[in-house]
N, C-alpha and C positions, 0 to 999 in steps of 0.2 A: 748764627749757628743754630741748628735744629735742636729742639728739646730732646732730652734723653728719655727714651721709652724702653721699658723692659719687654723682652719677647714673651709670648704667651703660649701656654700648653694647649692640648686638645680640648680642655674644658674651659678655655679662655681665662685661665688664672695666670697672673704675672709670674714669671720665673726670675728670681732675684740674681741676675747675672748680666753684665754688660760686655760687649765685645771690645777687643783691643783696637785702639785707633791706629790706622795704618800710618807708618812713618813717625810715630810719636812715642818713641822709646828713648830713654837716656841711660847711660851708665857712666859713673865717675868714681875715681879713686878716693878712698876715705882713710882716715888715720885717727890715732888717739892724741895727736899733738894739737890739733885745732879742728874746729867745725868747718866742714866743706859744704858749700851751697850748690844746689842743682842749677841748671839753666832754667829760664822761665818756662813754666808749663803753659801750653796754649790757652789763650783767653777763652773763656766759656767752658773749659774742662771742669767737670763737677766731681769726678772720681778718678783716683789713680791707684795703682798697685805698687807698693814698695817692697823690695826684697834686698836684704843685705847679706854679703857672704860671710860676715863675722858678726858677733853680738854687737849691737850698736844702740845709740840713742838718736832720736830725731825730733824735729819741730817743723811745722809748716808756717808760712807767713809771707811777708813781703821780701823784697830783695835783700834786706839787711838781717834776715832771720838767722839765728845761731842756735846750735844744739850744744848741750853739755851733759855731764853725768847726772844732772837733775832733770833731764828731758825724758820723753816717752821712750821706753825700752822696746826693742824689737830683737828677738832671738835670731841667730844666724839661720838662713835657709827658710824662714817662715814668710810666705807671701802675705802681705797685709793690705787689704783694700780699705781706702779711706775717702770720705767726702772732704772736699776742700772748702766747704762753706756750711753754714747752718741751715739755710733755706734752699732746698733743691729746686724751687720754682723760678729762681733767677740767679744770676751770677755776679751781682754787684758785691764788692767786698770780698770776693773769693781769694783764698791764698793761691799764689802762683809759684812758690819756691819751697823746696824741701832742704833742710840742713841736716847733715848726718855727722855724728861724732862716734867713733868706735869705742867699745869697752876695753880695748887693748889690741895692739898691733895695727895692721893695715888691711884693707879689704876693698870690695867694690860694692857700690850701691846701684840698684837697678830700679828705674821708675818707668812704668807703663801707663800711658793715659788711656782711659776708658771712655766709650761713648755708647 
């Protein structure tokens, strides 16, 4: 997979935005009864955008990752861009799953991979 590069403006300064990867969007039902885990995020993906239709909690990690009321909070309707690893120069050890647990009721979580 190619390295992620930021687009540049007319003064050759990097613009901090990445395009959405074609065909790499997920949506899944979430609820307050249990943590729901996404499908695997494509290997090599460094950044994703998460949006939840209801107030929710989330965690990133391996296939067994879970989210709870003690996890990171994301308000309903707020798109949140996040890196999936600590070092953007390589993708070893990157998280490939997102777990979501709603703060109440049921909803939909949307994940868009960036490149």
